[in-house]
C-alpha positions as CSV (number, residue, x, y, z in Angstrom):
1,M,55.7,96.7,106.7
2,M,59.0,95.7,106.0
3,D,59.6,92.5,104.0
4,R,61.8,89.7,105.0
5,E,64.3,90.2,102.1
6,S,65.2,94.0,103.1
7,V,65.4,92.8,107.0
8,S,68.1,89.9,105.9
9,S,70.1,92.3,103.9
10,G,69.9,94.6,107.0
11,V,71.3,91.8,109.3
12,L,74.0,90.7,106.5
13,S,75.5,94.4,106.3
14,F,75.4,94.6,109.8
15,R,77.2,91.2,110.1
16,N,79.5,92.1,107.2
17,M,80.6,95.3,109.2
18,A,81.2,93.5,112.3
19,H,83.6,91.1,110.7
20,L,85.3,94.2,109.3
21,L,85.6,95.9,112.5
22,L,87.0,92.7,114.2
23,F,89.5,92.2,111.3
24,L,90.5,95.7,111.5
25,V,91.2,95.4,115.7
26,L,93.0,92.2,115.0
27,L,95.0,93.6,112.4
28,A,96.0,96.6,114.5
29,S,96.8,94.9,117.8
30,G,98.9,92.2,115.4
31,S,101.2,95.0,114.2
32,I,101.6,96.1,117.8
33,I,102.6,92.8,119.2
34,C,104.2,91.7,116.0
35,A,108.2,91.0,116.3
36,Q,110.6,92.3,113.6
37,T,112.9,89.2,112.9
38,V,116.5,89.9,112.4
39,T,119.3,87.4,111.5
40,I,122.9,87.4,112.6
41,K,125.1,85.5,110.2
42,L,128.9,84.9,111.2
43,V,131.2,84.5,108.2
44,D,134.8,83.4,108.2
45,G,136.4,86.7,106.7
46,R,139.3,84.6,105.2
47,N,137.4,82.0,103.4
48,G,133.6,82.8,103.3
49,R,132.3,79.7,105.3
50,P,129.6,79.9,108.0
51,V,130.9,79.6,111.5
52,A,129.1,77.6,113.6
53,P,128.1,76.7,116.5
54,T,129.1,79.9,117.9
55,C,128.0,82.1,121.0
56,V,127.1,85.7,120.1
57,A,126.0,88.1,122.8
58,V,123.5,90.6,122.0
59,W,123.3,93.9,124.0
60,S,120.1,96.4,123.2
61,N,120.2,99.8,124.7
62,N,123.5,99.1,126.7
63,R,122.1,96.2,128.5
64,M,123.0,92.5,127.9
65,S,119.8,91.4,126.3
66,A,120.5,87.6,124.7
67,M,123.1,85.2,124.4
68,L,122.5,83.4,121.0
69,I,124.1,80.2,119.1
70,T,124.5,80.1,115.7
71,N,123.2,77.0,113.5
72,R,125.0,75.0,111.1
73,D,124.7,77.7,108.7
74,G,126.4,80.4,111.0
75,I,123.0,81.9,111.3
76,A,121.2,83.1,114.9
77,S,117.7,84.7,114.7
78,L,116.8,87.8,117.2
79,S,113.2,89.1,117.4
80,L,113.0,93.0,118.1
81,M,110.0,94.0,120.0
82,D,108.7,97.2,121.8
83,E,108.2,95.1,125.1
84,N,111.0,94.4,127.2
85,E,111.1,90.5,127.4
86,D,114.4,88.8,128.5
87,H,115.3,85.1,127.1
88,W,118.9,85.3,128.4
89,K,120.6,81.9,128.7
90,D,124.0,80.9,129.0
91,C,125.3,79.7,125.6
92,G,126.6,76.3,124.7
93,V,124.4,73.2,125.3
94,Y,121.8,76.0,126.7
95,G,122.1,78.5,124.0
96,V,119.3,80.0,122.2
97,T,118.8,79.9,118.7
98,N,115.8,82.7,118.6
99,T,115.3,85.1,121.2
100,I,113.3,88.3,121.5
101,V,115.1,91.7,122.8
102,K,113.9,95.1,123.1
103,Y,113.8,97.3,120.1
104,G,116.5,99.7,120.7
105,D,118.5,102.6,119.0
106,S,121.4,100.5,118.6
107,L,122.5,96.7,118.9
108,Q,126.2,95.9,120.2
109,I,127.3,92.2,119.2
110,G,130.2,90.3,120.6
111,V,131.3,87.0,119.7
112,D,133.2,84.7,121.8
113,K,136.7,83.2,121.0
114,Y,136.9,85.1,117.6
115,L,137.9,88.7,116.3
116,M,136.1,90.8,114.4
117,C,137.3,91.6,110.8
118,Q,137.0,95.2,111.1
119,P,139.5,98.0,111.2
120,H,141.2,98.2,114.7
121,M,140.2,101.3,116.7
122,P,142.3,102.4,119.8
123,N,140.1,101.4,122.8
124,T,138.1,99.1,121.1
125,N,137.3,95.5,121.8
126,R,138.1,93.4,119.1
127,H,135.5,91.0,120.2
128,L,132.8,93.5,119.7
129,I,130.8,95.7,117.5
130,Q,129.0,98.7,118.9
131,N,126.6,100.9,117.5
132,I,124.7,98.9,114.8
133,P,121.5,100.9,114.3
134,T,118.5,98.5,114.5
135,K,116.7,100.7,112.0
136,Q,119.4,100.4,109.5
137,V,119.6,96.5,109.8
138,V,115.9,96.3,109.5
139,D,115.1,98.8,106.7
140,Q,118.6,97.8,104.7
141,G,120.5,95.3,106.1
142,V,124.1,95.8,107.6
143,V,127.4,94.0,106.5
144,T,130.7,94.7,108.5
145,P,133.8,95.3,107.1
146,N,136.2,92.6,106.0
147,T,139.7,93.2,107.0
148,C,140.5,89.6,106.8
149,G,140.3,89.1,103.4
150,K,138.7,90.2,100.0
151,L,135.2,88.6,100.4
152,T,132.3,91.0,100.4
153,A,128.5,90.6,100.6
154,S,125.5,92.6,100.1
155,P,123.1,93.8,102.8
156,R,119.5,92.4,102.9
157,P,116.7,94.2,105.0
158,G,116.6,92.5,108.2
159,E,120.2,90.7,108.1
160,L,123.5,91.6,109.7
161,I,126.4,90.0,108.1
162,I,129.7,89.8,110.5
163,F,133.0,88.8,109.3
164,I,135.1,87.2,111.9
165,R,138.2,85.1,112.2
166,P,139.4,82.6,114.8
167,Y,142.6,83.4,116.8
168,S,145.8,82.7,115.2
169,F,148.4,80.7,117.0
170,W,150.3,83.8,118.4
171,E,147.2,85.6,119.4
172,H,146.2,82.3,121.4
173,S,149.6,81.8,122.9
174,R,149.8,85.8,124.0
175,A,146.1,85.5,125.5
176,A,147.2,82.2,127.5
177,I,150.3,84.2,129.0
178,W,148.1,87.1,130.1
179,E,145.6,84.9,131.9
């Protein structure tokens, strides 16, 4: 006949195993549904000040995914997930500061009313940065080139720093003529 102590230790070990199994299941499912957060920081390439509030358009997998608005520090947050879950809204009063987009091979970022401080290439839009690898942003961080000044930044994992500048008077005038 089994004594009471051995029965209770058997029940206790079964209970511990059940808790361990439940913990492992929750851990595995949490990693599947957990999003990777990416911060997009807009910096004036001439003086290093954050640019806020500004609309940031984000494309993932060549598809418009989100319209974000930066906070007072020039930062907008973006969550990358495997599922496709759109949270797109108009920028401005209804702009979104945190949103979820599908984890893709690359991101494209567009900034409203500003020009990118990167080398001008023929047949490219000066408001748009294309082919930003999400894996590189998540693992190492990405800092865009700064042709507007001498400021630089060091990349940090999960951070995308974009140097931009406002239109000059002449660029504004030329754009108004063409409209």
